[in-house]
N, C-alpha and C positions, 0 to 999 in steps of 0.2 A: 623405480621404487617398488619395493615388495608390497604384497597385500598386507595391510596393517594388522589383519587378524592372524597372520602367520608369525608376527612378532611376539616376544614375551611381554609380560605386563609392563615392565619398565619402559620398553621401547614404545609401546602404545601410548603410555602416559607422556612420553617426550613429544610424540607427534601431536597429541592434543594440546599440550602446553605451548608448542610452537605456534599453533594457529588460534590459541585462546584469545589473544588481542583482537584478531579479526572477528571472532565470534562475539565478543563483548561489544565491539564497535557497532556491528549490525544490530544486535539486540537492543542497545541503548538508543540507536537511531529510530528503530521501529517503535520503541517504548514512547517516544515523544508524540506519537500519533494515536495512541490508544488510551482508554480510561485508566486512571491512576490505581484502580482496584486490581489491575493485573500486575502481578509481581514480575519485575524484570528477571529475577532468578529463574522463574519458570521459562521465560523466553530463552535464557542462556542454556538451561537444561535441555530443551528441545533442540537448540542449535547444535549442541555437542553431539546429540544423537544423529542429527543430519550430517555433521562433520564426519563422524565415524563411518557412516555409510558411504559418504562421498570419497573418503580416502581409498576405498577399495578400487576405484577406477581413476584415481588421480594421475597415475603414470601414463594413461592413454590420452590425456588432455594436452592440447597445445598451449592453452592459456589456463594453467592450474588455479591461479588465484581467482580469476573470473568464474571458473567452474565452481570453486568452493563457495564464493559469495552467493551464487545462484542457489546451490543446494542448501546452504544455511538459511537463506531467506525462505526458501520453499518449506523447510521444516517448521519454521516459525509460523508461516501462513497456514500450513495444514493444522497446526495446533489452534490458531485463532479461529479458523473455520469451524473447528469442533466446538467452539464456544457459542456458535450460532449468532454471529454478528448481524446476519441478515434475517433475523427472526421476524415473525409477523408482528410482534409487539413493537419492535424497533421501527418497522415500516409504518405502522399506525402512528407512532410518535412523530416520525418524520412528516407525515401528512398533516398532523396537528400543528407542528411548528411552521410549516409552509402556510397553512391557513392563518395562523396568528400573525405571521409576517405580512401577509396580504391585508388583513383587516386593520392592523395597527398602522401600516403605511398609508392606507386610505384615511384613517382617522387622524393621524398626526401630521400628514403631509410631508413625511420624511421616513427614512428607514429607522425602525425602532432599535433600541439597545437590547442586549441580552437580558438585562434586569427587567425591562418593560415586557419582554416576551415571557419571561418566567412568571411575572406577576399576572399577566394575562392568562396564562395556563394554570395559575393557582398552585405553583410549586416553587421550591427553592432553586436559586440560581445554580447551586452545585449539582442538583439533579439534572437540570437542563444541560449543563456543560458535560456531564458524564454521558448522557444520551447522545449529545452531539458528537462526542468522540467515537462512540460505537457506530453511529450513522456514517461518519466520515470514513472510518476504517473499513466499513463494509463496502464502500465504493472503491477503495484501494484494492481489496480482494476481487471486486467485480471487474476492475480494469485488468487485473492479472488473468481472469477467466476469458477475456476477449481474445487473448493471444495464446491460450492453452493449446498445445499441440502434443498429444501423447504425454500429457502431464509435464510439459516443458513450458516455463513461463515466458512472457514476452521478452524479458531481458535476455534469456538464454537464446531464444530464436534470433533476436537482433544481433547478439554478440557472438553467434556461432562462427567458428573458424574451420569447420570441417571442409575437406577438399571436394566433397560431393558437389558437382557443377549445378545439378538441379536444385539442391538446397540453397546454394549461393544465390541463384536467380530468385528463388522464393523469398530469401532474406532481404534482398535488395528491393523487391517489389513491396514487401511488408513495410520497410522503412519509408518508402515513397508514399505508400498508401496512408501510413500514419501521419506523415508530414502534411499531406493533402487534407486529411481529416481535421487535424489541429488548426490548419489555416482557415477552415470554415467556421471555427468557433469565433465568438465575438472577443473583443480585446480583453475584457475583464476575465472571461473564461480561460483564455490562453494564459493570462498572467497567473491565475490560480493554479492551473495545471503545471506551469513551469515552477512555481514556488513550492508546490507539494512534491512533485515527482523528480525534479532536477535539483532544486535547492534543499529539498527535504525539510521544509519548515513546518512546524506544527500550526494548527488552525489559529491559535491565539496570536502568534506573531504575524501571520498573514492578515488577520483582521486589523492589526495595528498598521500594517503597510497600506492596506486599502481604506483605512479609516472607516470601518464598518463593524457590525457585530459578528461574533463567531457564527451565529445562526445564519447570517447572510452569506458568509464564506462557505458554510456547509451546503447551502442551497445552490450557490453558483457551481460548486464542485460537482454536486449531484447532477445538475442539468448538463454540465459539460461532458460528464462521463456517459450519460444517457445518449447524448448526441454522438459521441465517439462509438458507442456500441452499435448504433444504427448505421453509421457510416462504414464501420468495419465488418458489418454482419455478413456481407456477400463475399468477403475476401477469402 
């Protein structure tokens, strides 16, 4: 494949159109995990920028579609990082939600609903759910950062097919280390990680599966990723 930037305008457009369904699929999947205030069209726009950059090296890849998926996701994640999902305000809100969960659980003798948590915090349910989406996605970005290696995300490291023997050994070690770390989570944490990162379900659907509040799912997810961070820290 030629460098796409050596093509004429029409040929470049054809390349983008060819991969546009992939771009939209990834953008809409990620959109399910983030606040509704973020327009999916912005995700698609940044995806296309990532796609154009990725096309420059596509001919050197043994697994082109996997490579494009990684670069498209990376472009979206970079954009979302720029929105400061891990801001101090969000972390303070997360602390308040955790405290509300603890207090209401003790008071009610059961896990509280999102409505009860919102009322306890003195805010609308919609505001709570918006912040939960931001908190949740900040942890997805956080998990990406655990595996960052020269700005290559964990999916790229794990799916790498380069012939370099040393890299192949590192990749296999990483997969085994990740499996070991996940096995050390409790059953509910493992299930949440599976439903989010493998089934790619949004928090609301996971809450329905676990029969608990979205706030509780967010808490479980955060605790699981913090454990994974500590377990993977020395790798």
